[in-house]
C-alpha positions, 0 to 999 in steps of 0.5 A, a space after each residue: 500500500 502506498 504511503 498515505 498523504 497528509 494535507 494540513 489546512 489552517 486558517 482563522 475561524 470562518 476563513 473557508 478551510 472546510 470549503 477547500 477540504 471539501 473541494 479536495 474530497 470532491 476531486 479525489 473521491 471520498 473513498 480516497 480522502 478523509 477529513 479530520 477536524 481539529 475541533 473534534 479534539 477539544 478537551 472533554 469538559 464534562 467534569 466541570 460546571 457548565 458556567 466554567 465550561 463556557 468561560 474557557 478559551 477555546 482558541 488557545 492551543 491548550 484547549 485541544 487534546 494535542 497528544 490524542 490528535 497526533 496519535 490518531 494522525 500517526 495511526 491513520 498515516 500507517 493505515 490503521 483505523 481510529 475512533 475519532 471523538 465527537 464533540 458537543 459544541 453546545 454542551 462543551 463535552 465529548 459524546 459517548 459515541 465516536 466516529 470510526 475512521 478507516 484507511 484512506 490514501 489522503 488525510 486532510 487535517 483542518 483546524 485553526 491551530 494545526 500549524 502551532 505544533 512543530 511535531 504535527 507540522 512535520 507529519 504534513 506533506 502539504 501545508 495550506 493557510 486559508 486567508 480571509 478578511 476579519 469581517 468575512 470570518 466573523 460573519 461566517 463564524 456567527 452564522 455557523 455557531 447560530 445554525 450548527 452549534 446552538 449558540 446565541 448572538 451575544 455569546 458568539 460576539 463575547 467570545 469573539 471579542 474576548 478570545 477569538 480575535 486575541 488568539 487569532 492575532 497571537 497564534 493563528 495569523 503568525 502560524 501562516 509563516 509555516 504554510 507552503 501556500 497561502 490561499 486568499 479567498 479560500 475555496 473560491 480562489 480557483 488558481 490556488 486550488 488548481 496549484 494544490 491539485 497539481 501538487 496532490 497529483 505529483 505526490 500520488 504519482 510518487 507513491 505509485 498511485 494514478 490520480 483519478 481523471 477529475 483532478 
């Protein structure tokens, strides 16, 4: 079996990372590509009162179980399945059930802080940073948290002011210096996406795998 490929997609919250990841899946096929979301690896906070959970800084590197994430990525790169946590964003805790992730040729890891850890970076074949204007990112985050995560408008705004923006400036934005490619406008930047697809084709051929014609 060919050595698996790890693509890291970083960028601020609401920058368009998911769209880029889904574009790669669409081009290569879901049987070849799996997306791993760093947000699934938030630390489990079920043992502390809910009010204290809400007060946590979820945009700091310490908010994630980095060791579990790295272990799972290594196992996937070696072709072994993992049980990915499922995180309840409304309750700030992990669910009892997990997501079974089997063997895939290409692993796409996306998250705001995946370039902060040098050990995790060293596992990546391609590192992409998705750049977007702050107002665009905020609007996307607000929409997502209201619709998908059961948050209130006040809580989203408060979190953005108290932790999201400061942590973006301290950790996320500086991490783009580690990227191989910085993509403005995310998945809507067709030229950059075409360059990334060309690189993926090259890596696949190096591993003795002929890419599907669609890419």
